[in-house]
C-alpha positions in Angstrom: -86.9 -63.0 19.6 -86.1 -60.9 22.4 -85.3 -62.2 25.9 -87.2 -59.6 28.7 -84.9 -59.5 31.3 -86.9 -58.7 35.2 -87.1 -55.3 35.7 -88.2 -54.9 39.8 -86.7 -56.3 42.6 -89.6 -58.4 43.2 -89.1 -59.6 39.7 -85.4 -60.6 41.0 -86.3 -61.5 44.4 -88.7 -64.5 43.3 -86.1 -65.4 40.4 -84.0 -65.7 43.2 -85.8 -68.0 45.6 -87.0 -70.1 42.1 -83.4 -70.7 42.1 -82.5 -71.1 45.6 -84.7 -74.4 45.4 -82.9 -75.2 42.4 -81.3 -77.4 44.0 -83.4 -79.1 46.4 -85.8 -80.1 43.6 -82.7 -81.9 41.9 -81.5 -83.6 44.6 -85.4 -84.7 45.2 -85.4 -86.0 41.2 -82.4 -87.9 42.0 -83.1 -89.2 45.0 -86.9 -90.5 43.3 -84.8 -91.6 40.2 -82.6 -93.7 42.6 -85.5 -95.5 44.0 -86.9 -96.5 41.3 -83.8 -97.9 39.5 -83.3 -99.8 42.8 -86.4 -101.4 41.8 -85.7 -102.8 38.8 -82.3 -104.5 40.1 -82.2 -108.3 38.9 -82.3 -110.8 41.3 -78.2 -111.9 40.7 -76.1 -112.5 43.5 -75.1 -109.4 45.4 -78.1 -107.7 43.1 -79.6 -106.4 46.8 -77.0 -106.3 48.8 -75.5 -103.1 46.0 -79.4 -101.8 45.7 -79.2 -101.7 49.2 -76.3 -99.6 49.4 -76.9 -97.6 46.8 -80.6 -96.7 48.5 -78.6 -94.9 50.9 -76.1 -93.7 49.8 -77.9 -92.2 46.7 -81.2 -90.8 48.8 -78.6 -89.3 51.7 -78.4 -85.4 50.1 -81.0 -84.8 50.0 -82.0 -84.9 53.7 -77.9 -83.6 54.0 -78.5 -80.8 51.6 -81.5 -79.4 53.8 -79.2 -80.0 56.6 -76.6 -77.5 55.0 -79.6 -75.1 55.1 -79.3 -74.7 58.0 -76.2 -74.7 58.5 -75.0 -72.1 61.9 -71.8 -71.5 61.0 -69.5 -71.3 57.7 -67.4 -74.6 58.6 -70.6 -76.1 59.7 -72.4 -76.1 56.0 -68.9 -77.2 54.2 -68.8 -80.1 57.2 -72.6 -80.9 55.8 -72.2 -80.6 52.5 -69.2 -82.5 52.5 -71.5 -85.3 53.6 -73.5 -84.6 50.2 -70.2 -84.9 48.4 -68.9 -88.1 50.3 -72.1 -90.0 49.2 -72.6 -88.8 45.1 -68.9 -90.2 45.6 -70.3 -93.7 47.1 -73.7 -93.7 44.8 -71.0 -93.2 41.5 -69.0 -96.6 42.3 -72.6 -98.7 43.6 -74.0 -97.0 39.6 -70.9 -97.9 37.9 -70.7 -101.2 39.1 -74.1 -102.7 38.6 -74.3 -101.6 35.1 -70.5 -103.0 34.8 -71.8 -106.8 36.8 -74.9 -105.9 35.3 -77.6 -105.7 38.1 -80.0 -103.4 36.4 -82.9 -104.3 34.0 -82.5 -101.3 31.8 -79.1 -99.9 31.5 -79.5 -96.7 30.1 -81.7 -95.3 32.8 -78.4 -96.2 35.4 -76.2 -94.5 32.6 -78.0 -91.3 32.9 -78.1 -91.2 36.7 -74.3 -91.7 36.7 -74.1 -88.4 34.7 -76.7 -87.3 36.9 -74.4 -88.1 39.4 -71.2 -87.1 38.0 -73.1 -83.1 37.5 -73.7 -82.8 41.1 -70.5 -84.0 42.4 -69.1 -81.6 41.0 -72.3 -78.8 41.7 -70.5 -80.2 45.4 -67.1 -79.6 44.7 -67.4 -76.1 43.7 -70.1 -75.1 46.7 -67.3 -76.8 48.9 -64.3 -74.6 46.9 -67.1 -71.7 47.6 -66.7 -71.6 50.7 -63.5 -72.0 51.1 -61.9 -69.1 49.8 -64.5 -66.6 51.2 -63.3 -65.5 54.4 -65.8 -65.5 57.4 -67.8 -62.2 57.8 -67.3 -61.4 61.6 -69.7 -58.8 61.9 -72.3 -57.3 61.1 -72.9 -52.9 61.2 -76.8 -53.0 60.6 -77.7 -48.6 60.8 -76.3 -47.7 64.0 -76.1 -51.5 65.2 -72.8 -53.7 65.0 -73.0 -57.3 66.2 -70.0 -59.2 66.3 -70.6 -63.3 65.2 -68.0 -65.5 67.3 -67.5 -63.4 70.1 -69.6 -62.0 73.1 -69.9 -58.8 72.5 -72.6 -56.8 71.2 -72.8 -53.9 70.5 -76.2 -52.4 70.4 -76.4 -48.3 70.2 -80.0 -47.0 69.6 -81.0 -44.0 68.1 -84.2 -43.8 70.5 -84.7 -41.5 73.4 -87.3 -44.1 75.2 -85.2 -46.2 75.4 -82.6 -45.0 77.0 -78.9 -45.9 78.6 -80.7 -48.3 81.7 -82.0 -50.9 78.7 -78.6 -50.5 76.7 -77.4 -51.0 80.1 -78.7 -54.1 82.2 -82.5 -53.9 82.5 -85.7 -52.7 80.1 -86.8 -49.3 80.7 -89.8 -48.6 83.4 
């Protein structure tokens, strides 16, 4: 069986948009699974405390990932992704404890979540490493316009003669 590769830009952009939300969907499923698991904790001493801590750390990566998608800079992005990583590492510790004691009725579900936690940790760690390894672009050239990010310089030159130099130098044409 031959796999059909996308042949148009429309197909490529559709596939790219689908991949863009894959991590969000995965984090949504992860948070839901964490909540379900916390509802299965037994009545052992300390179980409700561990369940509460796991609920906080295990559901946190979902909204923090959303914050990272709206980051205002590379530094802001790395910071928000780092929060996701920190919360996932905390969740891993609570899951390991809940399996060891045991605090959960369904050990297999906890082990599956522990595996998913480890996979997400690797994803976020790689994202941070990738973001830190790429230099920040400080300017953007679009046609005859140039925008320098991180400075107050904005050099806009227009090819349209009806705008005139008065617009560029301080005001709209009259």
